[in-house]
Each structure stands twice: as structure tokens, then as C-alpha cells.
N, C-alpha and C positions, 0 to 999 in steps of 0.2 A: 141489526141483529135481534130482535127479542131473546129475549128468555127467560121461559119460565122457573123454576124454585122445583126442582127434586123436591116428593115426597120421604122425608127421612127418617122415617117412622121408625125403619127400621133397621137400619146401621144406628141407633141411639139405642132399644131395645137388647142389640146386640153387644154395645157397651158397655150397656146396663149390666149384664150379665157378667161381663167377666168382670167388671167392676166388682163387684160383689164378691168373686172368693178374690182377690185382692183387697176386697177393704176386711177378709177373718183374716193377714195374716201381717199387717199393714201395724209396721213398729217404727216408722221415721219420723215422727214429730221434732223428735230432736233436733235435729237436723235444723244448721242454719245455712241461707245464702251461700257468705263466699264458699266458695270453693277446696274441702282440708286441705287435699294435694295439692296445691296453688296453682293446676295449669288450666288453659285451655282452648279441646281442640275446635277443628274447623275439617268435618267430613264432609261426602253424597249420604245425600238422603235416601242411596241402596241401602233395599232389607237386611244385604249380603254384611255390614255394615256396621256393627259394636263398638266402637268401644270403649267400653264397662267390659264387654267380656272379653275381650282381642288384651288385655293389660292387666286382665283380672281388676279390676275397680270398685266398689262398690258405689248406689245409689247417695249420691254425697258427697263422694272425694272430688267429679272436674265436673267442668263445664264442660256440656256437647251443641256446637251450634253445629246443625244441616244444610245443606240446599244442595243441587244439581254439578254435581262435578267443582265440591268442592273448593266453590270458586269466593274468590277478595270480593264481593260484593261492598257498596254506601253503609248498607242495615250491616253486615259483618263487621264494615268495620266501628261502627255503631255499639258493638253490643260486646267489641272486644277493650272499646276506649270503656266501656263502663264497667265491663268485669277487671278489665288493668285496673280501673280505678276507686273501685266501694266494694270487687267482690276478691282481694287479697290476690289474684291471678296472675305469678310473674313466670309463667314460661306457656309458648301456647305452639299447638302442634297442628301444623296443616297437612291431613291425611287426605291426599286422593288415594284412587285403589285401580287396580289396574283390572279389564273386561267391563270400562265406565258407558258406559254409551257415549257421552262424551268426548271421549277420544278416540283423538286420532278423526274426523271429523269437523268440514264445516262450518262458520251458520249459516249458510243457503242449505246445505244438505241438512242440518236440525231442522227447520222451515223447511224442504220438500217434505219429508215425513213427516210433517203435522196431520194426523188427523180428520184437521175438521178446515173448510177453506181461508183461504190469508188474501185477507187481505191486503191492498196494495201500502198501506199504511205499517201494520203489520206483519211486509217482507222485513222490516230494517229491526228491528226485535232482536237485541242481541240476544243472542242465549248461553255467550260466552261457552262455546265450545274449544276444542284446544286438538287440532290439526298437531304440538304439537306439546304435548302433556308433560315435558319435563319444561317445556319454554312455560308452556303457562303457571307449573307453579313457582319458577323460579320469577315473574312477574306478578305472583300475586302474594312473596316474600313479601320483594321492595315494597307492594302496597304497603305488609303492616310495620316493616321496616323508616316507610317515609312518612308514614300517619307520625306528624309533630303529640297531640293527643296519648298517644299510649310511650310509657314511661319507654327510655332509654335500654333501663334495663332489665325489660323484660327480654326471655331467651323464645328467639322464633327456629324451628325446626319443619322442614318438608320431607314429610314420607310417603313412600309408599303403599299398602295394604294387598295381599296376590292375594284374593278370594276364593281359590282353587288353594293355595298352602294353608295359607290362616300365616304366613313371615310378611317383615314386614323391612322396605330397604331403605333405606339415607338416601335422597338425593339429594337435599340440603343441609 
């Protein structure tokens, strides 16, 4: 499939204008790379889920890693290894949310819902769907706990955020 790069000028212009208002109030040049609260969140890319607001943190307080479904992948593990070894992170929170697009779905259902034609090679792509979100969270927590490059004293917690009420529940 040939793909041409669409014109991104309008998007850049919009972002530049938004950034200009941010620059006028920017006051964080003194922040350092380590998370001040020593916590890393893995959460979903869903725009309704914002750990800084949900837990009243400020910029620089915590590390936030996002992907579809808040799933532990090799790249997430890479980031957590670096955060726990170089950026003072001592606690990891995996935060799924209710009403997730990947929850209670099979990978086949996700593949069948794609808006583009799917090749046979892409039919086997794992989108890490979660037919059982609690089981997926248990498996993801286990991947973190079993990772030999994450220090054993790091605390790991699994929670679910309710996008309708703003509340959280502990799952693990």
C-alpha cells in the first residue's frame, strides 16, 4: 500500500498557537528529570484519563506512560526499567479505566473493527485486547514483578479509574 504524507502544516500552526499561550505562563525550567513523588503511572491513552488531575499532582511530580489499554509491553518495561534505575521511581501504578475500548473484547473483534483493509499478516497483530480486564491487569502486574531489571523493592499497584465518577478502585 503506497502512502503519501498528508500536509501537516495546519496541525503545526494550531499547535504553535496553543504553545504560544503556554510559553507566556511557563515556569517549570527548574524541574529535574527524576519524578519528585517517585511514582510512575502506566495508564491508557484515553483523553478522559489524566493522572496529574485525578491525583492532584503537579508537572514534575510523577512519570506517566500511556498506551492503548494501559498494557505492559516490552517498550513499557523498557521505560519502567529506566525510571526505576535512573529516575528515582520507587512505585509503579498500572491504572486501567472503565469504559475502555479494549475491555471485554477479543483481538479478533478489534481487528474486525479496523477502518482500513486488513492483510493476512495484520490479522495476527496483537492489539492486547482485554476480554477479562481484571485478568489482563493481573498478567500485566506479573510482568512487572517478574522483570529482573526492575528493583525488587519497587511497589506495584493495579487500580481502575471510573471515567463516569472520577473514583478509583484497587484491583491488585
